[in-house]
Structure formats: C-alpha cells, structure tokens
C-alpha positions, 0 to 999 in steps of 0.5 A: 859782321855788317855786309856792307861795311866794317867799323871798329870800336877804335874808329868811333869817338866824341870830339871837340873840333874847331872847323871842318878840316880838323874834323877830317883830320881826326877822321883820317886818323881814326880810319887809318888806326883802324885799318892800318892805313896812311893817315896822310893818304886817307886825309888827301883822299877825303880832301880831294872829295870835299873839294868836289862839293860838301859831303854835308848831308843835311840834318846835322850830318856829314858823310865825308868818303873816298876810295883809295888803295889798300882795302879789301872792303868799305871801312867806316868811322863815326865822330860825334862832335860836342859843338856843331860845326860849319860843314857848308852842308846843303841845308846850312845847318851845322854838323855834329855827326860825321860818318867817314866811309873809305872803300876800295879804289876800284869798288864801284857798287859796293862803295855806293851800297855802303854809302846809300846805307849810311845815308838811309840810317842818317835819315832815320829819325830814331837813329839819328836821335839815338846817335845825338843822345849817346853818352860815350863811344861804346854807346855810339859803336853799338848804336851804329852797328846794331842799326846797320845790321837792321837795315842790311837785314 
C-alpha cells in the first residue's frame, strides 16, 4: 500500500466532461464512492479550494485538493479526459489529466507530502506520457500505483 495516499480502481476513470465544474462533480463522486464519503461535501470542499485559485498545475494536469472530516489518511482519484478542457491553469494550457486528493481535516504534513508526491509524478515526463497514452482505467490505475510506489521508495 502506498504510504502517502490511497487510490482504488473505482476512483479511476476516463471521461468526457464539458467544463471544469463537470470534472469536479465526477471527481467528487469517484472520491466519495471509493471511501464512502458524502459526494456533496467532497464537491463543496473542492469548489472551496478552487475559489482560492485554480489547481491547474500546468502541462495539461490539474490537482484539485482539499481537506475534510471522515478520513484516516489522504485518498486520491484519477480522471483522464477524452477532450482537454480549460481549467484556468497557470500556463493557460487545457487539462486532460486530473488527480484529486482529499486529506483528513487536521492533516498538515501528510496532506502536503501527498500533494508533493503527486506533483513530482506529474512533472515526470515518462509518467505523464504513460498516463496520457493509457488505453483504459485498469492501465491508469496500475501506472499511478506503480509510479507512486517507485517515488516513495
């Protein structure tokens, strides 16, 4: 098991989404489904964070994240978008890979360590390319899990 965050196969999907809000809604449902959370509360927390500034990371990646009650450790979801969308990213490029992260409400360092690990992975050209080319959800899940395990080692 990944020491920084948990991800489950059901929290990984390839989707069509017309805009940023639709992506956040799907992400909320995937996170809620995987860890028995309230999808409305997950969406509220993600929206709250986005209002502070876009989590569009650059290079076609967004990392929406938030903290909320009801968790023991950080959890993640991964969405690959069939068509890139505007996420108001710092580099103005549209986003087609979205990694959501929800951490326990009082997690200080563990949230930051998980966020940093995801950020490092998304900056790794080989990982980014492999995720972009992954043919299905199973491949996406395996790629992210294996990359995180290597990063944590």
